[in-house]
N, C-alpha and C positions, 0 to 999 in steps of 0.2 A: 534629536529629530522626533517628531510626533507621527505615530503610525496608527491608522484606522484599519482594523480588520473587520470586514462586514460580518454581521451576525448570521451565521448559518448554523451548522451543527457545532455545538459548543459544550464540551464536557472534558473531564480529565483525560480521556483517551482519544479525543478528537484531534485531527491533524492541525486545525487552526490553532488550538491551544499550544501544541508543540512548537509551531512556527512563532507564535507570540513569545514563548519562552526563549527562543533563539534571538529574537529582536532585543528582548530585555537583557539577555546575557551580553549582547554587544553594546549595551549602554543606551538603548533607545527607549522611548516612552510610548505606551499603548494608550490611545485616546478613544473615548466614546463619542467624540464630537467630529463628525465627518468634515465639517466646515473649518475645523481647526487643524486638520491633518496635513502634513507635508507629503505623506504617501498613503494611498488608499489601496488596499489589497483584498481580493476575495477569490476563494476557490469556486470554480465551476459555474456554468450557466445554471440558474438564470440570475442576471445582475440588475433586476428591476429597481431596487431601492437606490443603488448607486447611479444608475442612468437618470432616474428622476431627480436626484440631487444635483447631478451634473447639468441637467437642463435648466435648473434654477439659476445658474450663473454665479452661484456663491461658493462653489468648490474651488479652492486654490491649489490643492494637492494634486500630484501626479497619480494616475490610476493604472494599476496592473491587474488584469483579469487572468486568473490561472484556470486552465482547463484540466479537469480530472479525467473526463471521458466524454464522448459524444453519443453515449447510449447505444453503442454498436449492437448490443444484445436485443434492442427493440426493433431493429431493422432500419434501413436507411430512410424509408418513407415515413417513419413515425417520429423522427427527430426534426424539429422545426429549424431547418438550416437558415431560412431567411430571417427568422427572429434572431438567431445567433449572430449572423452577419450584421444586422442592424445594431445590436448591442455592442459588438466588438468595436464599432467605429467611435465609441465614446472612450475607449481605453487609449492610454499613451503607450502601453506595451502589453503584449499577450505572451503568457508562458504556458507550459503544459508539463505533465509529470513523467513522461517517458517518450522515447523515440517512437514507440508504438502509437501513442496518441498523436504525436507530431505528424506521422505519416498519414493518419486518419484525417487530421486537420488539413493537410496539404491536398489530399484527394477530394475531400467533401466540402471544405470551406475556402479552399484556395488561399490559405494563409500558412505561414511557416513560423510557429511560435518557438521561443527559446525553451530548451528542456531544463527543468529544475526538479529533481525528485523531491517528493514530500518526505518528511522525516518519519522514521519508525518511532514506536513508543520507547521510552527510556528503559529498555530491558537489556540484560547482559548475562553473560555466562558466569554462573556462580559455582557450579559443580555440586550443588546441594539438591538432593531429591527429597522433597517434602511430602509428596503424594505418591500413591501407589500406581498412578496412571502410566501407561506406556505410549499412548497415542492421544493426540489433541486435534479437535475440530474447533476452529475459531472463526468468528465473524458472522455474516448473514447466512447461516447454514441452511435455512429454509428456502432460500432463493434457488429455484431450479437451475439457474445459470451457473451456480457453484458446483453442481454435479456431486453433491455430498453422497448421493445414493451409490455412486461408484465406490466411494471409500467404505461405506457401510457394508456393501456386498463383498468387497475385498477382505475386510476384517472378519466377516462371517465365514468366508471361505477358508481363512487361516485358522479358524477356531478361536478367535480372540473373545474372551468374556467381556461383556459390556462394562463391567466394573473397572476395567483397565483403560477405558476410553473416556476422556474428559471432553465436555462440550461447553464452550463459553461464548456468550453473546446474548443478544436480545431475543433470539428465536429458539424455542424449544421444539425438538423434532421427535421426541419420544424414544430416543436412543441414547445410550451412554450415560455417564454420570454428569448431569447438567449443573454447571456452576453459575449460570446466569450471567448478568453483566457484572464484571468484577473490576476491582481497582487495579492500578498498575502494579502494585506490590504483589498481589495475588496472581496476576497474569504472569509476572516474572517467575513466580514459584511454579506455576503450571508448565511454562515453557521449559524450565530447568528440570522438571520431574520426568518429562516424557522422553522417548527416544525419537519419535516421529511426529511431524505435524502434517496432517493430511490436507492437501490443497489441490484437488483434481479439476479445478475450474478450467474452462477454455479461455474466457476473457478475464484477465486480471488487471490490465492497463498498467499496474505497478506491482501489485502483489506484496503489500507490506508484511503480512503474516509469514510469507516465505523468507523475507529478509530477517524478520525478527527471530524466526526459528534458527537461522544460521548464526545470528548474533548471540544466541544462547547455546551454541555448540550442538544443535540438533539437526536432524535430517528432514528437510521438507520432501514430501512425496508429491510430485507433480507429473503431469502428463506431457507427452511429446508434441501435443498440439497447442500448448500454452502460448498465448500470443507474445509474451515477453521472454520466452525461453532463450532465444539467441542473443537478446540484449544483455541478459545478466548471467547466462550460463553457456558460454561459447562451446560449440560442439567439440573442438579440439581439446578442451579441458574437461568437459563433462559429457563424454559419449554415453555414459550410463543413462542419462535422462532421455536420450533419443530412443531408447528401447522400451520405454513405458507407454504402451498404447492406452488410450482413454477407455479402458474396459476394466471391470473388476479383476479379470485374470491378469491384465498387465500390471496393475498396482500390486496385486498379491504376489506375483512372481518377483517383483523388485524387492519387496520387503522380505520375502522368503530367502532370496539369494544372500541378503546381508545378515539376516538372523542366523543363517546356517554357516556363516564364514566370518568369525569375529575379526580376523585379521583384515579381510576386505572391508568390513564395516568400519573399522578404526581408520583405515587408509582413506576411505571416502569421507568420513567425518573430518579428518585432518585437512583434506583437500578443500572441503567447503569452508572450514574455518580460516585457512590461509587465504583463500579467495576473498572472503569477507574482509579480513584485516587489510589486505593489499589494495582492493579495488572498490569496496562497497561501504565500509564503515563511515568514512568521512562524508561521502555523498549523501548519506541518509541520516546525518546528525542534525538536530534542530539548529544548532549554531551555524553550520555550514550552509544549510538551506536558507536561513535568514540572510547570511552574507551574500549568497548568490542573488537573492531577490534585491538586496541593496545595490549590488553591482548593476543590475538592470536599471534601477532607479537613477544611479549616477550617470549612466549612459544617456538617459532621457534628458537630464537637466544640463548636460554639457553643451 
């Protein structure tokens, strides 16, 4: 089958690239010709190019639009809901990346998309510490919605030297050891070198760095107001995460409690690892994500 994935963000570490890898692994072909595709898939509004092509009357393939988020952080009035509804009518199916996003779609767009998690990067637990770092900040760290300032203040309160904090991504914040935009191999080395991945955001929608941290056997530091907390870290299994208030003191106390009790730290890490292997690993793999998208496609053509 030929699959067209719309050109949005495209690079080694972008989600669409990982999804394409899953399609290829399952024996399908990626095409650059939208009019030749059996399946047309794109992440997130807006879908202008696909809608224009559909209106031409020459598109034969089925269209799946995938919603990453509805820009909750912008405020309800700043997201063009009418434009979204107009574009969604051109899709044969709509999916989204988490139950959190699904609920938002139900409340604001009056649609109920199927949930298919996007894949994490191909990182994994190696047990090899290549770098001196103990803490990692990853992604759009300059975005105020990520609340990285909470992490920095917490690490300062703990007396952590900046040389032990790695920062990777396209944004430099003048703190820590900045690694820039790195390749997958180096990202894997960074994850495996640190003990903690700092993700104090309120709105994650999916939070792939959180899952990637666990996939590498590390501890994500998250706050108790994280929107996806209950979806991925049930309270009965992870009561520890309910105690981390979105404050520098809350983050610092959590890290301090583990650093001063190695047995508790090991137990918590093992619990995270077991949870990942049992409930998260397959759902976040490129191959399984591609398979779930294809299941939606099959349901359309039946």
